[in-house]
N, C-alpha and C positions, 0 to 999 in steps of 0.2 A: 388422623394424625396424633391425637395427644394421647400419651404416653397415661396410665393411670396416677401415677403421682401428682401429674401435672394439669388433670383432667381439671376443664375450664378454663385455661390462661387465654383461649381464640377471645371468649367474652370478656375476660378482663383486660386484656389489651383492646380492646373496643371501646372498654371503658373510657382508659388512661389515653387514649387519642384526644380526646376532648378540653385536655388537663395541662396544655400547653407545646409552643413550639418554639426556637428562639425569639422568632418576628411576633407572637402573641401570645397573649395570656389566656388564660379560659375564658374570661368573657370577652376578650375580644375576637375569638373565635363565634360564638355564638351572635356575635351584634354585627358582624359582617355580612352573617343571611339573614338576621330574623332584624335588622335593622333598614332592611329594604323590602321587608316584606316576606319572607322568606320563608321555608320551614327545614330546618337541618335537624339528621340525626339516624343513627345507625340501626343492624341489627346484628347475631351472628346466626347462620344457621348452621346444620350439620355437614355442611360441604364448601362452605364461604362467610366470610363476614363482609357485610357491604358497609360503605356510609355515599351518604346520599343526601342531594338539597334537593328542595324544590322551589323554583322565582320566575319572575319575569325574565324572558328571554335578554331584555337589554342588559341585564346582572351575570348572565351565566359565563363570564369572563371570571370573575369575581369568585360562585362556586366554584370553580375548577379550581384556581389559585388554592381556596380555602382547603377543599377537601385537599387537593396533593400536599399541600404543606403539612396536614396534621399525619396523612400517611406516608412520608418523606420524612420528616423533622421533629418528630411528637419526642420529647425530651423525656418524659415518664418520671417529673419530679419524685421525690421520695416521700415528701412529705404529703402529695396526693393521693399518692398510691397507697399511704398508711388510711386518710378516710374515703378512700374508694373502696378500702376491701372492707370495710362497717357496711357500706352501700349495699355491694355485694350480698352480704352475709344477711344481711334482710331481707337483699329482692328474694335469695331463696327461701327463706323463713314465709316470705310474703306466699309464695308460691306452693309451699309443701301445705300451706292454710286451705287452698284451694281446691278441693278435691278433682275437680273436674279436670282440673290442669296436673294433679298431680297424678289422677289414674294412668294421661297419657305417659308420664315417665316412667312406670311402672312397668307399659307397655313395651317401652324402647328397649329394658332392662330382661323383657322376657323371649321379644325378639332376637336381641341378639345378647346374649350375657356374657359379661365380662372382659368384652371390646369397648375400641371410640363410639361406636355409630349407637350403642345402647347405652350411652350414659349420656347423666343429663347436661345441658348445653352450659348451663354456669358453673358446672361444676360442685362440689360437698362441699362442706362446709370444712373439715379436713383438708379437705385438698387449699381453697382459697386461703386458708385461716396460714398455711405452709409456703406460699408462694412468694419467692424474693424478690425484688425490683433487676436481681441480675440472669433469673429464672427470667420475666416479660423479657428484657431487653435479647436477648439470646433467641428470645421464637421471633419475635418479631424481623430482626437480624436474618435470620433460619428463612419465614416465610414473605416480606415481603418488599420483595424485588421485582425487577422487570417482568422476569418468564412469569409469574405469582399474580401479576396486576393488571386487571382489563378496567379500562375508562369506558363510560356507557355512557350515551348522551342524546337523549329525547326530544323533541321541539324543534321549531321552525329555526333551525340556525342551519351556517355553512358547512358544509363536510370539512371541505380542503383547510376553512379554518380556526376548526376544531383539531382536527388532524396537525396543523402546523403548531399550533398550541398547545399539545398535549407533546407532542414532539421535544418541546424546546423544553418544556418541563423538565420530562423524563429523562434526558439526555445525560444528566449527570449521577445515575441510579442504573450499576450492572446489572445486569441480568444472572443470573446463576440457573445450576439446572433446575428444571421444574422438581415440584414437592408431587411424590407419593403418595396416593391415598396406601392404609393399612385396608388389606384387602377385607370384605367382612364376610363370617361366618353363618351363614345362613340356613345349615342343615339342621333340619327336624324330622323328629316321628314320629313321634307321641305329641297330644296335647300338654300345655302347660301353664299353670295358673299362680297368680300372687294375688290374696288374701289380705287385704291388710283394713283388720278391726279400729272402729273411729265412730263415735254418737252424732254422725253426720243425719239435718231432718231427709235427704235421700239417700239413696249409693248410689252411686256412679262406677260405670262400669263400662271397658272394655273392651269387643273380643276385633284381635288381630292374626291374619296371617302375609307370610312370607308374599311378596307379590314380584312386580319386572319392576327392572334395572330405568333411568330415565330415557335410553336412548333403547329399549327393546322395541321391536319390529310392530308388536302387540298395545303398545303403550295406549296409543289412540284406544282401541275396541277396550281396553281397559276402560279409559275416559267414559265412555258412554254405559258400561256395567257399572258405574259409580254414579252416572245418573239415575242409571231407572233403578238401582235400588235407595241410593239415598241421599243424594246432591240437593232436592228441592222438598218441597210440600206436595209434589205429585207423586214422588217415588215410592217402592214397593215398603219400605221398611215403615215411613209415615203415614201410609193407606194404612197399614196393617195394626203396627205394634199403636200409634198415637188416636188415627181416629177410629178405627173400626173398636179396639178393646181399651184402647184407656189406659196406657202400660205406663207408658211415660210422657213428661213436658216435652224432653226436648231428646229426638233419635236421628242420626245422620251418619249417612260414611263417607271416607275420607282417603285419599291416595298418595302415596309417597313417592317418589322416584329417586335413588340415586345412583351412583355411578356403579356398581358391579349388584346392588339387591334393589329391593322397594317392599314397602308395605300396604295391604289393604285392610283398613280398618273400620269397624263401625261403634259409636259410643253413644251412650245412653245415660239419661239422669231417672231414676224408677224410686215408687215408693217400695221399702223397702220387705216388704211382706210379699208385693210383687216379682221381687229379683226371679225366684225361678220361672217363672213362669215367659219371663220376656225375654231371657235367655236362651227359652224354647224357641221362643217364635222367630226370633231373629236368626238360629239356625232353620228351622222351617223355612224362611226364607230366601236363603245363601244356598238347601236344599233343593227346590224348587227351581232356581235360577240356572244349576248344574243338569236337573232330570228334564228341563223343558224348557221348549224354543219361548223367546219372549214373543210377544207379538208382534207383527208389523207394521202399527200405527205406534205401541209401543216407544219401538226404536229410532220412529221417523219423531216422534216429540223429542226423544233422546238427542237425536244429529241436530235438530236445531235449534235446542236449548244449547247444545253444546259450542256449536260457531258463535250462536249468538250471543256467548259468551266470550271467546276468542274478539266476535268482531268491538264489542264494546268496553272490551279492557284496551284495544289500543288507544279508544279513544284518549283515554287520560294520561297525559305524560310520562307520569311516576308509574303506572304501571305498565305502559309499555317497554320503560329505561328497566324497571326490573326482570321483567319478563327476558327481555331479548339480552342485557346482562348475564345473566343466569346460564341461558342456554350458552352464549358463546364462550360465558365462561369454565365452565361443565361439560359443556357437551363439544364445543369446539364448531356449532354452529349455529345460524341463525332462523331463528324462527320466520317460515313460509307459509301463510296464511293459504294458498293455493294451493298446496301441499294437503295442510292439517284437512283441508275444504275434502280433496281426494280420498285422502286416506278413511275421513268419516266418512264418506258416501258410499264407500268401494264396502263396507262392513256391511256382514250379515248375520242373521238369527244365528246361521249356525256357528259362527266365529265368536258371538256373544257365548255362548254354551261351550264354549272348546276352551275359551279364557276363565269364565267359571269354573270348569270342572278340572284345569290346569292348579287353579288358585285356592277354590275351595274344599279342602279335604279334611277329613278329623286330626292326620296327624302332623297337620299343617298349623291346626287353633292353638294358639295363646289367649288367654282370658286374664285384666287385669280387675283388681273391684276395691274399694274403698265405701265402708258405711259401715253400721253396725248388725252385720247378717252374722250371727252366729254359727258353731260347728256344721248344726246337722245341716243347716240350707247350704253353706259351703259343700257338704259334699254330695248334695243333690245334685246342687249345677256340676260340681267335677263329672258324676257318675255319666251324666244325660251330654257331658260334652262332644257332643257327636254330629255331625250331615251326614245326616243317609244317606246312602248309595254311594257314598267314597269311601 
């Protein structure tokens, strides 16, 4: 959504939603929820901004009223905007000071260079410093309308009562043409690297690859591949990189799915002198799952883990709300445990290999790295940035 000149505006607006409405000031917004033992917060992701509250069901009408008041009637006070700009600039500095976070931002820039999806969610110091109140008001008008808003409620509440309250609150807000995403450009034919030299105790790295959109038919198969490779302490990468070789303290994989693209990442924090070896071992593990079928019992454990995580996730009302809300808003569908179970149970070892072969290719590789890595070591890593057999 965000052109380069206003990069970070969704996140800036999220902050400003807490700064007052015609009927509530900042403190009153927070006290309305926290004063009855609730939690009030928000976050901005690549494809949405979410405002949420968690509290006893008796108070859910209050949460609905407060959150809707923020979204529909925030006044964006000029004096608060000036203060919040400083807060966000410090937030940007904070994340840049955390190499394990910053290295993921660098990976986004490698996967989707010079396009909205590849830019950091908070924006840059330059864009945040230039952003005006008029920019933010226009952005709020363009995107905070009924066609672009989803209200999600999870818990022991009456469905009809929720519908009636939501319809009454939002009846005065007109719908507009739904916003359209800027299509992601995910074409890549050769490895990309970004080395950021910094005097850190550890070297932090991310290996990233373009993967699957959020609604791709193979998305659950990719989820199982993620479990097998790096989702937990039983995974291949943890076993091979940390347990057997002692090359890293933290090693894990991750998957992200968006409307028309996605990513598979492997991240690690390693002793600098072991960086070349760690990268080589990670790439070897990606090559192995391309070349050979995973063992049936390994796939069975991954299936059990995946479905257990789904079941435990819906036990928490906030986790359930966020999961269902995101799928409904971004995919136009609600999560169906029975369907997910069918997809998981019908996945074969051949499916896992096929998905791995489609993603784990040398030409699809990117590497971002932060640490005191000299040029000689950088060259050695780049020269060996290859997935065998691809």
